C-alpha positions in Angstrom: -54.5 -6.3 11.1 -51.7 -3.8 11.0 -48.7 -4.2 8.7 -45.4 -4.2 10.4 -42.0 -3.0 9.2 -40.8 -6.5 8.3 -43.8 -7.1 6.1 -43.2 -3.8 4.3 -39.5 -4.7 3.8 -40.5 -8.1 2.3 -42.9 -6.4 -0.1 -40.1 -4.0 -1.1 -37.9 -6.9 -2.1 -40.3 -7.8 -4.8 -39.3 -4.6 -6.6 -35.8 -6.0 -7.0 -37.2 -8.4 -9.6 -37.4 -5.4 -12.0 -33.6 -5.3 -12.2 -33.8 -8.4 -14.4 -35.5 -6.3 -17.0 -32.5 -4.0 -17.3 -30.9 -5.9 -20.1 -34.2 -5.8 -22.0 -34.3 -2.0 -21.5 -30.7 -1.6 -22.8 -31.6 -3.6 -25.9 -34.7 -1.5 -26.5 -32.6 1.7 -26.1 -30.2 0.4 -28.8 -33.2 -0.2 -31.1 -34.4 3.3 -30.6 -31.0 4.8 -31.3 -30.7 2.7 -34.4 -34.2 3.9 -35.5 -32.9 7.5 -35.3 -29.8 6.6 -37.4 -27.6 7.0 -34.4 -25.1 4.2 -34.7 -23.1 2.9 -31.8 -20.7 0.0 -32.4 -21.6 -3.3 -30.8 -18.4 -3.4 -28.8 -19.1 0.0 -27.2 -22.6 -1.2 -26.2 -21.0 -4.4 -24.8 -18.6 -2.3 -22.7 -21.5 -0.2 -21.5 -23.5 -3.2 -20.6 -20.6 -4.8 -18.7 -19.9 -1.7 -16.7 -23.6 -1.4 -15.8 -23.7 -5.1 -14.7 -20.4 -4.5 -12.8 -21.8 -1.5 -10.8 -25.2 -3.3 -10.1 -23.4 -6.4 -8.9 -21.1 -4.3 -6.7 -24.2 -2.5 -5.3 -26.0 -5.7 -4.5 -22.9 -7.3 -2.9 -22.3 -4.2 -0.8 -25.9 -4.4 0.4 -25.4 -8.0 1.4 -22.1 -7.2 3.2 -24.0 -4.5 5.1 -26.8 -7.0 5.9 -24.3 -9.6 7.1 -23.0 -7.0 9.6 -26.5 -6.2 10.8 -27.5 -9.9 11.0 -24.4 -10.9 13.0 -23.9 -7.8 15.1 -26.3 -8.7 17.9 -24.8 -12.2 18.3 -21.0 -11.6 17.8 -18.5 -9.2 19.2 -16.6 -8.8 15.9 -17.8 -8.5 12.4 -16.1 -7.0 9.2 -17.4 -3.6 10.2 -15.6 -3.6 13.5 -12.2 -4.7 12.2 -11.1 -1.6 10.3 -9.1 1.3 11.6 -12.3 3.3 11.7 -14.9 0.9 13.1 -18.5 1.5 11.9 -20.1 0.2 15.1 -19.2 0.0 18.7 -19.5 -3.0 21.0 -20.8 -2.2 24.5 -19.6 -4.9 26.9 -21.9 -3.8 29.8 -25.1 -4.3 27.8 -23.5 -6.9 25.5 -24.9 -5.1 22.4 -23.5 -3.4 19.3 -24.7 0.0 18.1 -25.1 -0.6 14.3 -23.7 2.3 12.3 -24.1 4.8 15.1 -20.5 5.1 16.3 -18.8 8.4 16.8 -15.3 8.9 15.4 -13.4 12.1 16.1 -16.7 13.7 17.1 -18.4 12.8 13.8 -21.4 10.5 13.8 -21.1 7.6 11.4 -24.3 7.2 9.4 -25.9 4.4 7.3 -24.4 6.1 4.2 -20.9 5.7 5.7 -21.6 2.1 6.3 -22.8 1.5 2.8 -19.8 3.4 1.4 -17.4 1.2 3.4 -19.2 -2.0 2.2 -19.1 -0.8 -1.4 -15.4 0.0 -1.0 -14.8 -3.5 0.4 -16.6 -5.1 -2.6 -14.7 -3.0 -5.1 -11.3 -3.8 -3.6 -12.1 -7.5 -3.3 -13.5 -7.8 -6.8 -10.7 -5.8 -8.5 -7.8 -7.1 -6.4 -7.4 -9.4 -3.5 -8.3 -6.6 -1.1 -6.1 -4.3 0.9 -6.5 -6.1 4.2 -7.9 -3.1 6.0 -11.4 -4.7 6.1 -11.6 -8.4 6.2 -14.2 -11.1 7.1 -14.2 -12.4 10.6 -16.5 -15.4 10.7 -17.5 -18.4 8.6 -20.5 -16.8 7.0 -18.5 -13.7 6.0 -15.6 -15.8 4.7 -18.0 -17.9 2.5 -19.5 -14.7 1.2 -16.0 -13.3 0.5 -15.3 -16.3 -1.6 -18.4 -15.7 -3.6 -17.4 -12.1 -4.1 -13.9 -13.0 -5.3 -15.1 -15.7 -7.8 -17.7 -13.3 -9.2 -15.1 -10.5 -9.4 -12.8 -12.8 -11.4 -15.6 -13.6 -13.9 -16.7 -9.9 -14.2 -13.1 -8.7 -14.6 -12.6 -11.3 -17.3 -15.7 -10.2 -19.1 -14.7 -6.5 -18.9 -11.2 -7.4 -20.4 -12.9 -9.4 -23.1 -15.3 -6.5 -24.0 -12.3 -4.1 -24.3 -10.5 -6.7 -26.4 -13.5 -6.8 -28.8 -13.4 -3.0 -29.1 -9.7 -3.0 -29.9 -10.1 -5.8 -32.4 -12.9 -3.9 -34.2 -10.8 -0.7 -34.8 
């Protein structure tokens, strides 16, 4: 039997499990540096770990935002990607379909990278503030996910502030 695209994507998701070993690799790197008599303070390594976790969480959440748009686009006229001043997709009323990340704005084609960048921007602004309001959730599923992003952002921001506080206390 032939293997389809969906089966390949499911097999690729297994590779995401390797991200859980990142903390283990960071600790191993600290051990190697200590073995070479290269000392880094524990508060600096804590800040490095927290920024790494922050960026990884932002990446994962941006991918989920993008997936929510792709999941809901065939069934809804409006998603978060269609609400901004520069919509990432275009709704065609005649065929009742949405072109996902293939809209043309000012003669320039919007690519998947543009869609990911917009999703990453949305996650960063939501986690660090309450968002600017230029991109916002439009349905129940997007609103629930927005709440998860906000709560995670509060926790991560508190952890980052605490790690900086540990550095300042040490010096």
